[in-house]
C-alpha positions in Angstrom: 80.1 97.9 131.3 76.5 98.2 132.1 75.6 98.0 128.4 77.9 95.2 128.0 76.3 93.1 130.5 73.1 93.5 128.9 74.5 92.4 125.4 76.4 89.6 126.7 72.8 88.6 129.1 71.2 89.2 125.4 73.7 86.9 123.4 73.0 83.8 126.2 70.0 84.2 125.9 69.5 84.8 122.2 67.4 88.1 122.7 66.6 88.6 119.0 66.5 92.4 119.5 70.1 92.4 121.3 71.6 90.7 118.7 69.9 92.3 115.9 71.5 95.4 117.1 74.8 94.2 118.6 74.5 93.1 114.5 74.0 96.4 113.5 76.6 98.1 115.5 79.4 96.3 114.7 79.0 94.8 110.7 80.5 97.7 109.7 83.4 97.5 111.6 84.0 93.9 110.6 83.0 94.7 107.0 86.1 97.6 107.2 88.7 94.9 108.3 87.7 92.1 106.5 87.2 94.1 103.0 90.5 96.0 104.1 92.3 92.7 103.8 91.8 91.3 100.8 88.2 90.0 101.7 85.0 89.9 99.8 81.7 91.1 100.8 80.0 87.7 101.5 83.4 86.7 103.6 81.8 89.6 106.1 78.7 87.7 107.2 80.7 84.2 107.6 83.0 85.6 109.9 80.6 88.0 112.2 78.2 84.6 112.3 81.3 82.5 113.0 82.8 85.6 115.5 79.2 85.1 117.4 79.5 81.5 117.6 82.4 81.7 119.4 81.3 84.4 121.7 78.5 82.7 122.7 80.9 79.3 123.8 83.1 81.6 125.7 80.2 83.5 127.3 78.5 80.2 128.2 81.7 78.4 128.6 81.9 79.8 132.5 85.4 80.5 132.7 85.0 84.1 130.4 86.4 87.5 132.0 86.1 90.1 129.9 88.6 92.6 130.4 87.8 95.5 127.9 84.6 96.4 126.1 82.4 93.3 124.8 82.9 94.8 121.1 86.6 95.1 121.5 86.6 91.2 122.5 84.4 91.1 119.4 86.5 93.2 117.1 89.1 90.7 118.5 87.4 87.3 117.4 86.9 88.7 113.9 90.5 89.4 113.0 91.4 86.3 114.4 88.9 84.1 112.5 89.8 86.4 109.1 93.6 85.9 109.7 92.8 82.0 110.1 90.7 81.9 107.0 93.4 83.6 104.8 96.1 81.1 106.1 93.4 78.3 104.9 92.0 80.0 101.8 93.7 80.5 98.3 94.2 83.8 97.0 93.8 83.9 92.9 95.9 86.4 91.1 93.9 85.8 87.9 91.4 83.3 88.5 93.9 80.6 87.4 97.3 81.0 89.4 97.1 80.6 93.3 99.9 82.6 94.6 102.7 80.8 96.9 102.6 80.2 100.8 105.1 82.4 101.2 102.9 85.0 99.6 100.5 84.1 102.6 102.9 84.7 105.1 104.3 87.7 103.7 100.1 89.0 103.1 99.5 88.0 106.7 102.5 89.4 108.4 101.6 93.1 106.1 98.0 92.9 107.8 99.5 92.5 111.2 102.1 95.4 110.7 99.7 97.6 109.3 96.9 96.8 112.5 100.2 97.8 115.0 101.3 100.8 113.1 97.6 102.1 113.4 97.6 101.3 116.9 100.7 102.8 117.2 99.7 106.2 115.2 96.3 106.6 117.4 98.3 106.9 121.1 100.9 108.7 119.2 98.8 111.4 118.5 97.4 111.8 122.0 100.7 113.0 123.3 101.8 116.5 124.0 103.3 118.1 120.7 106.5 118.3 122.6 106.8 114.8 123.2 105.6 114.0 119.5 108.3 116.4 117.9 111.1 114.6 120.6 110.0 111.3 119.7 110.2 111.7 115.9 113.1 113.1 115.9 114.1 110.2 117.5 112.3 108.1 115.6 114.5 109.7 112.2 117.7 108.7 113.7 118.9 112.0 115.1 121.8 111.6 117.7 120.6 113.4 121.5 122.9 115.8 120.9 121.1 117.2 117.7 117.5 116.9 119.2 118.7 119.0 122.3 119.7 121.5 119.5 116.7 121.6 118.1 114.2 121.5 121.2 116.7 123.4 122.7 117.2 121.3 126.0 120.1 119.9 127.3 121.1 116.7 126.0 121.0 115.5 129.7 117.1 116.7 130.0 116.6 115.4 126.2 117.3 112.1 127.5 115.1 112.2 130.2 112.4 113.2 128.2 112.8 110.7 125.9 112.5 108.3 128.6 109.7 110.0 129.9 107.9 110.0 126.6 108.2 106.6 125.8 106.9 105.4 128.6 104.0 107.6 128.7 103.4 106.7 125.4 103.4 102.5 126.4 101.3 103.3 129.3 98.6 104.3 127.0 98.9 101.7 124.5 99.0 99.1 127.9 95.8 100.1 129.2 93.8 99.4 125.3 93.0 95.0 125.3 94.2 95.1 122.1 97.4 96.0 123.2 97.9 92.0 124.2 96.6 90.8 121.2 98.7 92.6 119.0 101.9 91.6 120.9 100.8 88.1 121.2 100.7 87.7 117.2 104.2 88.8 116.7 
């Protein structure tokens, strides 16, 4: 958090050295996101600059409260800006024909679902091997009786263990500031 405060102060004061370092440390993440989601290299710079202006305005508003890292917050701003640009920006299939509006909505939904899936997988992988196996079997549609037979637990214990595994997964995800952003999008 101390590093974040240095960055915040540098952005507010327009410290070129800090702004350059912030750019260098974050541009590749923004670039990866924009390019993966139907953007062009020139879009990356625009999104970054627009997000930096939004961040600057929020920092100067006096009501800004940072609950996570400045980097995560900035990344969220960039993603929101890019989504908004995708909503307004025509996408051409062959240089002549525009996609229909429903295709835009579908494209944005696909991006948002992909983000949720990546977020979920990140925390799913942090579960114990037993919890991952149990939840995987559950998500495959296996009954509690089948899962109990596979894992060697009683059916009652299997239910309890599944509940605790889901609870653990949710607790880990809720600690990430990105969780609320992804919930708000759905």
